[in-house]
N, C-alpha and C positions, 0 to 999 in steps of 0.2 A: 558563553556562546553568544555572539553578537549578531543579531538579525538586522539586516539593512537591505535596502533596494536602491537601484540607480536613481539619480535625480530625474525628475520629470523633464521630458523634452518639450520645450515651449513650442517648437515648430510643429511637432506632432499634435499638440493640443490645439494649435491654431488651425490645423487641417481637419479638425472634427466636423465642422459644418460641411466641408467638401465631401467628406466620407459619407455623412448622413445623406446628403443630396444624391451622391452616386448610388447609394444602396436603396433609396426609396423606390427605384425601379426594379430592384432585384428581390427585395423582401416586402411582405405586407407591412403596413405601418405599425401594426401591433407587435411585430417581431423585431422592431428597432426601439430599444429602451434607452432614453437619454435623460429623462427627468429624475431628479434626486430621489423622490419617493420610490420610483420603480427600480432604481439601482440598489436600494438599501438591502434587499435580500441577498445580493451578490457580493457584498463587500468583504466576505471572508469565505474560507472553506472550513474544514473540520479543525484546523489549527486556529482556534477562535481567539487566541490572545492578540492577534494582529488583524486590523481591519482598515480598509480604505476602499472607496468606490472606484470603479473603472470609469474611463471616459464614456463608454456606452456598452450595452449588452445586446448582442445580436443572436437571434434564434432562428437559424436556418432550418429548412425542412427537406432540401434536396442536395445532392452532391454538386450540382451545377451552382447552386447558391453559395455553397462553401467555397468552391473554386473562385467565384467572382469576388467574394469577400476577401479572400487571401490575396488575390492578384491586386485588388484595389488598395488594400492596406499596404502591400509591399511598395506600390508605386507612390503612395502618399507618405511613406515613412512612418506608418502607425504600427505599433506593437500589438501582438495578438496572444492572448492567453486562452488555450482551449480548456473547457470545463465539461465534466460529465455530471456525476451525481453530487459533486462538491464534497465528497467524503475524505479527501486527502488529509492525512494527519501530519504531513510534512510541509504543508503550504504549497504543494505542487500546482494548485490552481488558484493561488492567491492573486487577486487582480492587481493591475498596474494603474497608477493614477493617470498615465499618459498612453494607455493602451485600451483596446476593446477586449471584452470577454466574449469568446465564441462559445455559447452554451449549446451543447448538443442534445439536450433533453428531448427534442422533438423527433430525433432519430431513434424511435422506440419500438420498431417492429421486428418480429421474428419473420425473416423473409422466406426461409425454407428449412424444413426438417427432412433429412435424407437418411432414413434408418439403414438402408442397404449399404451406404458408404460410411455409416456411423459418424455423421457430422451434421451441423446446423449452421445456416448463414443468418446472421443477426446484425441489426444496426447497433452502433456503439452506445446508444442511450438505453438499451435493454438492460435491466438489472441482472446481476449474477444469478439470483435465485429464480428469476423468470425463465431462464434458459432451461433449468431442470424442470420447472413446471410445464414448459412447452413440450417436453419429450418424455415425461415420466409415464404417460399413458401407453407408450410404446415399449416400456420396460428399460428406458435409458435414463441417464442423468449426466450433468456436467460436474466433473470432479473438483476443481478448485473452489473452495468455499470460505472466503474471508468471513470474519465475524460480522462484518457489515453487509453481508450478501443480500439482505433484503432491500438495501438502498444503493449500494455501490454499483456503478455501471460497468459493462464489459469493456467499454472504451477506456475507462479509468484503470481497469484491471490490466489492460495491455500496456498502458502508459507506465504503470508502476511495477509490472510483473508480479502481481499479487499472488499470494499463496492461500493459506487457510489451514484448518486442522487436518485435512487429508493430504497435504502436499508431501508428507514423508513417503508415502507409497505411490501416489499418483502424479506428483510433480507440481510445479508452479504453472502460472498461466502460459509461459513459453513452451512448456511441454505438452500443452493441450490446444495449441493453435495450429491450424492448417493453412489459413490464408488471411490476407489483409488487403483492403482497399484504402489507400492513403492519398490525401491531397497535399501537395507540396506548396510552399509559400508563393511560388509563381503561378499557381492555379493548375499545375499539371496533376493529372489523376493517374496514380500508379497502382497496378495490381500485382500482388506478390503471393506466391503459393496458390492454393486452391483446394479441391477435395482430395487430391492425390497426397500420398504420404511423404513425398520428398520432391525437392526441386533442384534444378541445375543452377550453377553459377554461385555468386556470393550469397551468403545468408543475410540478405537485407531485412528479412522479417525478424531475424534474431536481433539485428541492430535496433530496429524500431521498437521492439518489445522491451519495455523498461527505459525508454528514452525520455519519458516525463514531458512529452509535448514539445520538445525542443527541435524535432526534426520534421514533423508533419502532423496532419490532423487525420485521425482514423475515421472512415465513414462506413466501413463494413468489416465484419469479422467472421471468419469461418472457424468454428471450434470443433474439436473432437468430442463426441459423446460416447459414453461407455455403457455397456449393459449393467443393469443393477445387479449387485452380487446376490447369489442364492441365499446367503445368510450373513448377517452382521450382528455382532454382539460386542458389548463393552464391559470392561472391568473398571471398578472404582476402587483404588488402592490407597490406603492411608499410611503415612510414614511418620516416625517420631522426629526425623530431622530432614531438612532439605538435601543434606549430603547423602543420606541413605536413598532418597528418591532419585537423586542424580546417578548414584551407583546402579540402581535398578535399570535406569534408561540405558546406560552404557553396556550392562551385561546382556540386556535383551537384544540390542543391535549386534553385539559381539557374538551372540549365539546364532546369528543368521536369521533372526526373526524380524521381519519388516511389517509392523502393524499398519493398518490403514490410517490410524491417527494415534498420536502419543502426546498428551498435553499435561503440563504440570501447573499447579497453583500453590502459592504459599499461604500461610495462615490468614493474613489480612484479606487476601483475595477470596479465600474459601468462605470466610465469615460474611463478607459483603455479598457474595453470590448467593449463599444460602438464605440470607435475609431477604434478598430480592426476589428469588423464584422458588424457594423451598424444594430444592432438588434432592434433598435427603443426604447431603454431604455430612461426613463426620466432622464434628467441631473440636475434637480433642486431639487432632493431629497437627503437625507442623507443615506437612506437605501432602498434596494429593495428586495422584496420577490417574488420568483417564486414558485407558488403552483400548482401542477398537480393533477388532479382527474381523475380516470378511473373507468370503469364499465359500467353497463347498462345506456343508455341515460337519463332515468328518474331520476336515482340516482345521476348521475353527475350534472344534472340541479339543483336538490334540494341542493346538497352540494355547488355548486357555489353560490347560493342565500344565504345560511347560512354563508358561509365564507365571503361573501361580507358584510353582516351585522356585523360580528365579527371584521373585519379589520377596518371598518368605526368607530366602537366604540373605537378603539385604535388610531384613529387619521390619518388613511390613507388618503393621499392627492390625489392619483390617482389610478384607477383600470382599467385594460384592461383585457378582456377575449378573448382568442383565438377563432376565428370563422372558422378556417380551419386547416388542418393538417400541411400545410406549415407555418402558423403563429405560431402554437404551437412549431414546430421545431425551428423556428427563435428565440422564447423566450429562448429556451435552448441553442441555438448556442453561445450566449454571455457568459453564465455561463460555458459551457464546453470549451470555448476558453479563460477563465480567465487567466490561467497560461501562455500561449504564449503571450496573450495581455499585461500582466505586463512586459514581457520581452522586450517590445518595449519602456517602460518608465524608465527602469533601466538596467544598464549593467549586473547586477547579482541580484539574489534573492535567499533566502532560503525559501522553502515551508515547513512550520511547520504542525504538525498534533497532536492535542490533543482533548480529549473529556471531556465534562463537563455536569452536570445536566442542563436541559433546563432553570430552574428557575434562574440559575447563569449567564445567558448570558450577561445581562447588566453589572453586576459586573466585569466579566472577560474582556469585551470590554473596560470598563473604565480603567482597569489595563493595557491592551495592549496600550492604548493611553498614559498612564503615562510612561510605559517602552519606548515608542517611543521617548518621550522627554528626558528621562534619558540617552538613548544611542545615541541620535542624528541621528536616522535613521527613514525613512518613512516606513509605513506598509500599505498594502492593505489587506482587510479581505474578505474571502469567507467562507461560512459555509454550511455544511449539517445541517441546523438549526433544522430540525425536530428531529434528534437524538443527537444533541449537539456536533457533530464532527466539530472542528474548523480547518481552513486552513489559518492562517495568512501568508502572503507573505512579508517577511522582505527584503527591498530593500537596496542594497549596491553596492559598486564599488570595486572589488578586486584589482584594480590598485592603489587604495589609501591605503597606509600603515595603518594597524590596523582595517580597516573596516570589514573584514571578522571576525576577533576576536570579534568585537563589535556586529556583527550580530549574532554570535553564543551565546554570552552572553545574548542578547535580547531574542533569542529563548529559552534558558535555563530558563530565568525568566518566560516566558509564560507557559512553561511546568510545572514548579514548582507551578505556580498559579493554573493551571488546577487540580493538585493533591490536593492542599490546599482546594479547594472548593468542593472536593468530586469526582473529575473526575479521568481520567487516562492519562498516558503518550502518548498513541497512540490509534487511532481509526481504521486505516486501512493501514498506511504506514509501520508499524512495528518498532522495536527498532533498529535493525542493529547496526551500529557504532554511528549513530547520537544521540541516546538517551541512549546508553549503560551505560554511566557513570552517568546517572541520575536515574538508576534503584533503587538506595538506597533511593531515596525520596519517593518511593511508596512501596517498599518491605524491610522488615528487613532481617537480616542475615539468620535467620531460613528459611524464605520464599525462599530466593535465593538458599540456600543449597538444599532444596527439589526440586527445579526446576533443579538444576544441577544433582541431583541423577537421575532424569528422562532422562536427556541428556546422562548420563553414561550408562543407561540401553540399549539405542540404539547405542551409539557410545563410547565405553569405553576408547578408546585412543584419543578422541578429534580430529579426522581427519576431520569431516564435519564442515565447516564454523567456525572454531575457531576464537576467537577475537570479535565475534558479540554477542549481547544481554547481556552477563554476564560481569559486571565490573571487576571481578577477576575470572579466570578459575582455578579450583583446580583439582589436580589429583583425580581420582575416589576413590582411596584408602584413601585419606585424608578426605572424606566427613563424615565418621563415627566419626571423632574427630575434626570436623571443628570449628575453631574460626577465624572469619574474622577480620582483623585489618584494620580500616579505615585509609585513608591517601593517599599518592601519589601512583598511580598505577605503577607497575614495567614494564612499557612499554615505548619505545622511542616515540618521536613525529611522527605523521603520515605525510607522504609526502603530501604537499599541492601543488595545481596547481598555 
């Protein structure tokens, strides 16, 4: 997996003083960061293996300021990378050496909670968990809950179409959006959707959700909020093999049971999580399923009994059912802490993200084990098992020469395998720079050209987040006569940390 970015544009870099001068009248001085020390915290996102400072960091506070920034950058030929909480694991908000970083952290207000229409209007810098905190006193919550929900912003969730442990029943970000306010590269402000449940015309909101900052900058989000279920209980189920746990997942879904969440962890992940937060996980199992059921008490009790029978038929060796809200939260604490927990057993790790058909789980896990031996690196596996979204954590030490490259090759093998078995390159982390050069394994040249045409309709001069998602970026005029030549990309090496 070769990560690279376009060569810096000398003309754009020369235009920085003109940009700064133009923006001094738009933003307060403290919201324009150009000195090297101030740029340091912004030189990477959560894909920390790669770092480089941007030309400048701009911190807008109003929609008008965002519109002025984008219009000015477009006229001066300066690239723009939107950034929310900086938690992107695919390098989606990785800065460009010849571009500005548009940091949306000051857009951090909950604008309205409308319980009657079951929605909330929030700014893009509001964290995922903060939305639930803002509505829980009314008996509501926001369903998508990525593991990073305490830090990731709703604007970033829209950009990557994030999911979380409850997406099996309640859907991804796209299934929980009602409206967006977006600023385009020419400074135009577009309003899509609203509080109503459906809109006429093309599904532009669907296009922008998951577009990774390539089409526009989100400045307001209207989300669907849901009533808190009457009851929520979780099962903690241990299995002697990952194959038997995978069989239990398939049988549960085949029986017509759709849990609120269904997560799997393998032995290395179980041990790391237990040592980190002492959730009471069994340590003598090879795989662990966490199954959450919610709804009316009688329905939950019936489903617990049915799932207990199903998992026993698959060889489950231990079953615990939560008896209190505190115990249910404790079951989830280990799974939601899996990423920091693994950080205690390895100096570095790559968190991968691919999605496969559920029936292929055992085959892909066997492949990951084989790749681990091939590359000589350990791996801990956590999964959104119910919807087939895999998160293998590849352990390495960047201080050892060649280990990062081996980890990247390991990750590329996993993603290729996901596609080979009928899956996709990403479930919720996005393509960014991490998977960009693997897009050809899933899409042919015609597919990619059509996607680029859509990019050109929104951003004809490729100012917004260039170098992400597309292996080769063509001028819009070229797309009518496009013929892509495979081979080495015309980009230099990306700076590594």
